[in-house]
C-alpha positions as CSV (number, residue, x, y, z in Angstrom):
1,M,6.5,12.1,-9.9
2,A,7.1,8.5,-10.3
3,I,4.4,5.8,-11.7
4,A,5.9,2.5,-10.1
5,T,5.4,-1.2,-11.4
6,I,5.8,-4.3,-10.0
7,G,5.3,-7.7,-10.9
8,Y,4.6,-10.7,-8.6
9,E,6.4,-13.4,-10.3
10,G,8.9,-15.2,-7.9
11,K,7.5,-13.3,-4.9
12,T,5.6,-13.9,-2.0
13,Q,3.0,-11.7,-0.7
14,A,5.1,-10.6,1.9
15,Q,8.1,-9.7,-0.3
16,M,6.0,-7.5,-2.5
17,I,4.4,-5.6,0.4
18,D,7.7,-5.0,1.7
19,Q,8.9,-3.7,-1.7
20,L,5.9,-1.4,-2.1
21,K,6.4,0.1,1.5
22,A,9.9,0.7,0.9
23,A,9.3,2.5,-2.4
24,G,6.6,4.4,-0.7
25,V,3.6,3.4,-2.3
26,D,0.3,4.6,-1.4
27,L,-2.0,2.8,-3.8
28,V,-1.9,-0.5,-5.5
29,V,-3.7,-0.3,-9.4
30,D,-4.3,-4.0,-10.2
31,V,-4.1,-4.1,-14.0
32,R,-5.0,-7.5,-14.4
33,A,-7.9,-8.2,-16.7
34,V,-8.5,-11.4,-14.3
35,A,-7.6,-10.6,-10.6
36,A,-7.2,-14.1,-9.6
37,S,-3.9,-16.0,-9.2
38,R,-2.7,-19.4,-8.5
39,R,-0.1,-18.0,-6.3
40,P,-1.4,-18.0,-2.5
41,G,-1.9,-14.3,-1.7
42,F,-2.6,-12.8,-4.8
43,S,-6.0,-13.1,-5.7
44,K,-8.1,-9.8,-5.5
45,T,-9.8,-10.0,-1.8
46,I,-6.8,-11.4,0.0
47,L,-4.7,-9.1,-1.6
48,G,-6.9,-6.0,-0.8
49,A,-7.3,-7.0,2.4
50,S,-3.5,-7.7,2.9
51,L,-2.5,-4.5,1.5
52,D,-4.9,-2.6,3.7
53,E,-3.3,-4.0,6.8
54,A,0.0,-2.9,5.6
55,G,-1.5,0.8,5.0
56,I,-1.4,0.5,1.3
57,G,-4.9,1.0,-0.7
58,Y,-5.9,-1.0,-3.5
59,E,-7.9,-0.9,-6.7
60,H,-8.6,-3.2,-9.5
61,L,-8.9,-1.7,-12.8
62,R,-10.1,-4.6,-15.0
63,G,-10.3,-2.7,-18.2
64,L,-6.5,-2.1,-17.8
65,G,-6.3,-5.7,-18.4
66,T,-4.8,-7.5,-21.5
67,P,-7.5,-9.2,-23.1
68,K,-7.4,-13.1,-23.8
69,A,-5.5,-13.2,-26.7
70,G,-2.8,-10.7,-25.3
71,R,-2.4,-12.8,-22.3
72,D,-1.8,-15.8,-24.6
73,A,0.7,-14.1,-26.7
74,A,2.6,-12.9,-23.5
75,R,2.3,-16.6,-22.3
76,A,3.9,-17.9,-25.4
77,G,6.8,-15.1,-25.2
78,R,5.3,-12.9,-28.2
79,T,5.9,-9.7,-26.4
80,D,5.5,-7.7,-29.6
81,E,1.9,-9.2,-30.4
82,M,1.0,-8.6,-26.8
83,R,1.8,-5.1,-26.9
84,A,-0.1,-4.8,-30.3
85,I,-3.3,-6.3,-28.8
86,F,-3.1,-4.2,-25.7
87,E,-2.6,-1.3,-27.9
88,A,-5.7,-1.9,-29.9
89,H,-7.7,-2.5,-26.5
90,L,-7.0,0.8,-25.2
91,A,-9.0,2.3,-27.7
92,E,-11.8,0.9,-26.2
93,P,-14.3,3.1,-24.0
94,Q,-13.9,1.0,-20.6
95,A,-10.3,1.0,-21.3
96,Q,-10.3,4.9,-21.7
97,V,-12.5,5.4,-18.7
98,E,-10.0,3.7,-16.7
99,L,-6.7,5.1,-18.1
100,A,-8.3,8.4,-16.8
101,R,-9.4,7.0,-13.6
102,A,-5.7,5.9,-13.1
103,Q,-4.5,9.2,-14.4
104,D,-6.4,10.7,-11.7
105,L,-5.4,8.4,-9.1
106,A,-1.3,8.9,-10.1
107,G,-1.8,12.9,-9.8
108,R,-2.8,12.2,-6.2
109,K,-1.0,9.5,-4.9
110,K,2.1,7.3,-5.5
111,I,0.6,4.4,-7.0
112,A,2.3,0.9,-8.4
113,L,0.6,-1.1,-11.6
114,L,0.4,-4.3,-10.8
115,C,0.5,-7.3,-12.9
116,F,2.3,-11.1,-12.8
117,E,5.4,-10.7,-14.7
118,A,8.4,-10.0,-12.9
119,R,9.7,-7.6,-15.6
120,A,7.9,-4.7,-16.7
121,C,9.3,-4.9,-20.2
122,D,7.3,-8.3,-20.6
123,C,4.2,-6.8,-19.3
124,H,1.3,-4.5,-20.4
125,R,1.6,-2.6,-17.5
126,A,4.7,-0.8,-19.2
127,V,2.2,0.4,-21.5
128,V,0.3,1.9,-19.4
129,A,2.9,3.4,-17.1
130,A,4.1,5.0,-20.4
131,R,0.9,6.3,-21.0
132,L,0.3,8.0,-17.7
133,C,4.0,9.2,-17.6
134,E,3.2,10.8,-21.2
135,A,0.3,12.5,-19.5
136,L,1.5,13.7,-16.4
137,G,5.3,14.2,-17.1
138,A,6.0,11.6,-14.6
139,T,8.8,9.1,-14.9
140,V,8.7,5.0,-14.3
141,E,10.0,3.3,-11.1
142,D,10.0,-0.3,-11.8
143,L,10.2,-2.1,-8.5
């Protein structure tokens, strides 16, 4: 079992969907706190509809998004600070509920955790993926 992660930075929606299909992803789990994007095709409604047309499910788990302070740290290149903020956020009740939801989904389908950053190591989705892998005995597949 593998937990996939994908970032859409530098990609078109079609390129990302092709990557997801090639990897056999059943469901995209959007882990952005704000599922809106200035990049065409990556805001929640249009992305969900486009994924559905491609035969891939979509679920937004807002509680697994990085708080604003963490997003600001990530944009400034302060990855360690972003991770510390996000780790503290994961202790909050909504994040715990949504982490359990992601774990349940990953136990039944091949999921891909979606966020913006191209490199998972620069993104909080790597922390979510690590938690899921630990709980499920899975491996990470960064697309």
